[in-house]
Backbone as a ProteinNet text record, in pm:
[ID]
protein_1_A
[PRIMARY]
MDNKFTLNEVKPGEKCRIKELIMNGALTQRLLDMGFLRGTELEVIRNAPFADPLEVFIRGSHVSLRHNEAKLLVVERL
[TERTIARY]
-666.7	-621.3	-539.4	-369.5	-280.3	-286.1	-325.9	-337.4	-212.9	-107.4	50.2	124.1	184.7	266.4	351.3	482.7	539.6	490.8	493.3	434.1	514.5	591.4	656.5	563.5	477.2	421	284.4	220.8	97.3	70.1	-66.6	-74.9	-144.8	-122.7	-208.9	-302.5	-395.9	-509.1	-544.3	-453.2	-492.6	-423.2	-533.3	-483.2	-459.8	-334.8	-282	-283.7	-273	-230.3	-89.1	-7.4	107.4	82.6	190	182.7	298.4	406.1	546.8	685.7	752.8	879.9	983.4	1025.2	1165.6	1292.2	1320.4	1449	1532.1	1609.9	1733.1	1802.8	1799.9	1912	1838.6	1960.6	1917.1	1761	1773.8	1652	1534.3	1534.7	1351.2	1361.3	1451.4	1482	1363.8	1445.8	1380.3	1233.7	1213.9	1027.1	1003.9	1031	946.4	929.5	1015.9	1002.2	943.3	876.7	795.5	677	665.8	527.3	455.9	574.1	493.7	558.9	433	408.2	320.8	300.4	233.2	131.2	-9.5	-136.9	-161.3	-71.1	-90.9	-201	-248.1	-295.7	-252.3	-222.5	-218.3	-272	-239.5	-298.4	-174.3	-167.3	-37.9	-114	-28.1	-67.9	-11.3	117.1	207.3	274.1	305.5	423.1	469.4	572.7	658.4	727.8	673.2	740.9	895.7	982.8	1111.8	1150	1097.1	1161.7	1102.3	1230.4	1208.2	1112.7	1061.2	952.7	858	821.1	709.5	632.1	504.6	423.5	369.2	324.5	169.5	117.1	19.5	-37.9	-49.8	20.1	-11.5	-39.8	-97.2	-101.1	-157.3	-184.8	-227.9	-180.9	-26.1	83.8	106	191.1	236.8	390.4	400.2	542	606.2	745	768.5	873.8	891.8	1010	1077.9	1183.4	1258.6	1210	1222.5	1196.1	1260.3	1378.9	1414.1	1372.9	1330.9	1257.8	1143.6	1030.3	923.4	901.1	1026	1050.9	1031.8	1085.3	1084.2	968.6	829.9	706.8	628.3	634.8	510	335.2	302.2	144.2	54.9	-111	-175.2	-310.1	-340.3	-461.9	-606.9	-658.9	-782.3	-860
-14250.7	-14338.3	-14203.5	-14230	-14137.1	-14184.2	-14088.4	-14066.3	-14015.5	-14029.2	-14000.8	-14076.3	-14062.9	-14171.5	-14117.1	-14186.8	-14098.2	-14144.4	-14076.1	-14024.2	-14240.1	-14287.3	-14405	-14507.1	-14490.4	-14584.3	-14609.9	-14527.8	-14542	-14561.6	-14663.8	-14778.2	-14662.1	-14739	-14699.8	-14654.5	-14550.2	-14506.9	-14447.5	-14436.3	-14387.6	-14216	-14140	-13954	-13916.1	-13810.3	-13788	-13659.5	-13572.4	-13435.4	-13427.5	-13325.4	-13301.7	-13238.9	-13297.9	-13234.3	-13198.8	-13232.3	-13181.8	-13211	-13163.6	-13206	-13204.4	-13337	-13423.9	-13302.9	-13224.1	-13139.6	-13192	-13204.5	-13267.2	-13156.8	-13066.7	-12941.3	-12971.2	-12975.6	-12940.6	-13044.7	-13194.7	-13232.8	-13144.5	-13125.4	-13055.3	-13005.8	-12903.7	-12768.2	-12801.4	-12922.9	-12972.9	-13031.6	-13103.6	-13156.2	-13035.8	-12889.5	-12740.4	-12737.2	-12730.8	-12667.4	-12741.3	-12840.5	-12932.3	-12921.4	-12846.5	-12804	-12962.8	-12944.5	-13048.7	-12935.7	-12888.6	-12802.5	-12829.4	-12804.4	-12836.3	-12811.7	-12941.7	-12881.9	-12931.1	-12937.9	-12966.7	-13164.3	-13133.6	-13324.7	-13397.5	-13475.7	-13567.2	-13702.3	-13787.2	-13909.2	-13990	-14087.3	-14214.8	-14294.2	-14294.9	-14404.2	-14526.4	-14511.7	-14617.4	-14628	-14789	-14735.1	-14900.3	-14902.1	-15037.4	-15042.7	-15133.4	-15119.4	-15106	-15185.4	-15251.5	-15180.8	-15101.3	-15052.5	-14916.8	-14828.1	-14689.1	-14722.3	-14581.2	-14487.6	-14522.2	-14416.8	-14418.2	-14285.8	-14295	-14210.1	-14144	-14036.7	-13979	-13843.2	-13810.1	-13721.5	-13573.6	-13466.1	-13348.2	-13246.3	-13169.2	-13005	-13021.5	-13128.8	-13190.3	-13236.6	-13273.5	-13351.3	-13471.6	-13576	-13686.2	-13682.1	-13714.8	-13688.7	-13836	-13852.5	-13974.7	-13896.9	-14030.7	-14004	-14167.9	-14083.1	-14230.1	-14190.2	-14372.2	-14390.8	-14324.4	-14267.1	-14193.3	-14081	-13977.5	-13876.3	-13891.5	-13995.4	-13988.8	-14038.5	-14019.7	-14095.8	-13936.7	-13826.4	-13669.5	-13647	-13690.7	-13636.9	-13720	-13620.8	-13651.5	-13687.7	-13761.6	-13733.4	-13741.9	-13741.8	-13806.9	-13807.8	-13978.3	-14001.1	-13934.1	-13971.8	-13841.8	-13990.7
5950.2	5861.1	5768.1	5765.7	5690.5	5537.5	5455.8	5318	5229.6	5321.9	5253.7	5177	5088	5032.8	4898.7	4905.3	4804.7	4648.2	4534.7	4402	4348	4395.1	4343.2	4392.6	4540.6	4575	4452.4	4406.4	4358.2	4265.3	4269.4	4127.8	4015.8	3894.8	3803.4	3757.8	3757	3718.5	3855.6	3970.8	4088.2	4026.4	4110.8	4118.5	4235.1	4256.1	4387.4	4347.2	4460.7	4492	4564.9	4501	4598.3	4708.7	4797.4	4929.1	4940.5	4924.1	4978.3	4903.4	4851.2	4826.7	4933.5	4936	4947.9	4912.5	4975.4	4864	4888.7	4721.4	4689.4	4612.3	4587.3	4504.9	4364.6	4309.6	4190.2	4071.1	4186.8	4123.2	4118.3	4280.1	4312	4212	4205.8	4118.8	3953.5	3927.4	3846.7	3800.8	3882.7	3908.6	3954.5	3993.2	3997.6	3874.6	3798.2	3670.9	3591.1	3626.8	3517.5	3593.8	3636.8	3704.5	3814.2	3853.5	3993.2	4141.4	4158.7	4277.6	4400.5	4473.1	4582.8	4532.2	4562.8	4522.2	4398.4	4360.7	4210.9	4200.6	4130.2	4128.8	4004.3	4013.5	3878.7	3902.3	3786.5	3728.5	3700.1	3798.9	3752	3656.1	3496.7	3413	3373.2	3434.4	3423.7	3525.3	3616.7	3721.9	3772.7	3669.2	3693.3	3802.9	3921.6	4069.7	4021.6	3911.1	3969.7	3837.7	3783.5	3656.7	3591.4	3565	3480.4	3402.8	3334.6	3375.6	3463	3549.1	3600.8	3524.4	3492.8	3347.6	3439.3	3429.9	3481.1	3381.6	3403.3	3299.4	3410.3	3427.6	3495	3463.2	3448.1	3364.6	3239.2	3215.2	3066.3	2966.6	3055.8	2951.6	3056.5	2942.3	3003.7	3054.5	3152.7	3179.4	3259.1	3201.5	3248.8	3375.1	3476.7	3606.1	3631.4	3627.8	3741.3	3850.1	3896.7	4028.6	4153.9	4139.3	4200	4249	4121.4	4098.6	4179.2	4190.4	4224.9	4382.8	4403.6	4567	4651.3	4586.6	4656.8	4626.1	4575.3	4640.5	4702.9	4783.3	4916.1	4856.9	4826.9	4740.5	4855.1	4848	4900.1	4771.1	4828.8	4722	4713.5	4608	4622.1	4592.7
[MASK]
++++++++++++++++++++++++++++++++++++++++++++++++++++++++++++++++++++++++++++++

C-alpha cells in the first residue's frame, strides 16, 4: 500500500513525514527556509479542502501554508 500523498491531502490531526519537495523555484526555496526539509515530521492542525490556509505544527512552530504550497510537499503518513 502506497503511503505517499501531497501535504494538502492530509487531514487535521494526522502526522506525516516529508519525503520530497516538488521543485518550483523560489516557492520551494521559501518552504526550505521555513524548515520544510526532507525527513521532517509535522502534524496537520487545520485543513479546509477548498480554502486557504492549511495550518501545520512543524519544528515546534505553527505555520500556515497555501494549498498551492502544500501541493509541493510529498509526505508519508505516520
